[in-house]
C-alpha positions in Angstrom: 63.9 95.6 117.9 60.1 97.4 118.6 58.2 95.1 120.9 54.5 96.2 121.6 53.3 94.8 124.9 49.6 94.3 125.4 47.4 93.7 128.8 44.2 94.2 130.3 44.8 95.6 133.7 41.8 93.4 134.9 43.3 90.1 134.1 42.7 88.0 136.6 45.0 85.0 135.5 48.0 86.7 134.6 48.8 90.2 137.2 49.7 92.7 135.1 52.9 93.8 137.3 54.2 90.5 137.5 53.8 90.7 133.7 53.2 93.5 131.0 54.9 96.2 133.3 57.5 94.1 134.1 58.4 92.5 130.4 58.1 96.4 129.4 61.1 97.5 131.4 62.8 94.6 130.6 62.7 94.7 126.4 64.1 97.8 125.2 62.2 99.7 122.5 59.0 98.3 124.2 55.4 100.1 123.5 53.5 99.0 126.5 49.4 99.4 126.2 47.2 98.6 129.0 43.2 98.0 128.0 41.3 99.7 130.9 39.1 96.7 131.9 40.2 94.3 129.8 40.5 90.6 131.0 42.8 87.5 129.9 41.1 86.9 127.1 41.2 90.6 125.3 42.4 88.9 122.1 38.4 88.2 122.2 36.6 90.8 124.2 39.0 93.8 122.9 39.6 92.6 118.9 38.8 95.6 117.0 40.8 97.9 119.4 44.0 95.4 119.5 43.4 95.0 115.7 43.8 98.5 115.3 46.6 98.7 118.0 48.4 96.2 115.8 48.3 97.9 112.5 49.1 101.3 113.9 52.2 99.6 115.8 53.2 98.2 112.5 52.8 100.8 110.2 55.2 103.2 112.8 
């Protein structure tokens, strides 16, 4: 099943290496999108980029 993993590289709560990068290695057909400078709350701070990426992923 195609899976989109989105993570900010400035997340101070959930480290990117322990979460997103590790998950992308474990999940087959995973697409990892890293948002430079994005914090833990990227759903608020980067909502336009996230919505664009989600719609693009769903269309593919």
